N, C-alpha and C positions, 0 to 999 in steps of 0.2 A: 860800522862794522868793530870800533874799537869796545864799544859796549856788549858787543857780544863774545869779544875775545876773553873781556875782564870777567862776564859772567860767568862763561864755560871755566877761566882758570880759579874764579873762586870757589867753584864747586870742583874742584881737582884740588885747590890748596890744601893744606890742615890748616886755615887760617877761620874755622868757624869751628862750633864743638860738636855738631854734629855727622858734617863731609864725611869723616873718615870710615864712622858705623854704615853709612847709607850709600855712600861713594867711593870711596880708595880703596878700604878693606875689599868689598864687593866684587872689585875690577880686580885686584890685587890675586885674590882668590879666587877667580874665574881662570885667569892666566896661569897660577900656579897650578889651580887642576889640571887645565890642559897640556902644561908640559910634562905633570907625574904619571898622565898616562902613558907617557912615553917613556920614562923612568921615574917609578916614586919616592928614587932616592934624594930628585932634583927637586922636591916641593917646597922645602922650605928657603932654599935658594934662590927658585923662581918666586916666592911669595914676599922677599926682601926685596928682589929686582921688581915685581913689578908695582909693589907700592911705594918704593923710591921711585920711580920713573912717573907713577900718575900723579907725585906731590911736586915733582920735579917742572914738570909739565906744567901744572897747574899754577907753580909761581911763574912759570916763563909767559904763559899767556895771561896772567893777571898783571904782570907786570907791563904789558905790551899794549893790551887794552887800556889800561888806566891811563897809560904814555899818551894814547890815539886821543882819547878822549880829554884830556889836559892840554896838551899840545895843539890837538889838530894836527901833527903829521908824526908820521914814523919818529923815533930816536933809535940810533944805533943800541943795543945793547951788548954792555960791555962787560969786560972779563971781570971787574967787580961786581958788578950784578950777577952775574955765574956763578960765582965763588958762594956769594952772602946765599944764592939759593938750594945750592947743593950743601951748603954749612946748615940749612934747615930741614931742608927733608933727612939729614945722614941722620939728625938730631930725633926725627920721628918717627925713622925707620930699628932706632935702637928700639922702642916699644911693641911693633911688628916681632921683632926677632924676641922679645922677652914673652911673647905671647905664643910664640913657637915652641920655645923652649920649655913653656908651661903648660904645653899641650892643649892647649883651647883651640890653637888653629893648626888642622891636622889633614894629611889627603883627602879628595873626596873619599877614597873607598876606603877608610878607617870609620867615616862615616855612614856606610853603606853596611856592613858588618854588620852581623847583631851582637849583642853582647857577650 
């Protein structure tokens, strides 16, 4: 079970150069598109929240999975572990905010409109 958690966590964490492009950003964008169908003004905020949540979940799953592999027994996820994972996720979230501000990532309605 630890190996499965670690693999899923690695896929969601920002620890590989390709995962943001192929995993986290598409998941966050899908989340933001769903939210923006209800309220298009919420696109940027929901994109950032969705991206942040995928990163945080990735770190937590990676940590728990690796811990189970090494120790063979689950260890308690400490407050310090959570704070470290939150801090790293916030740094990566800054990149997503910049992509929204630069207009690279937009609500789906913007892509569907003609020029």
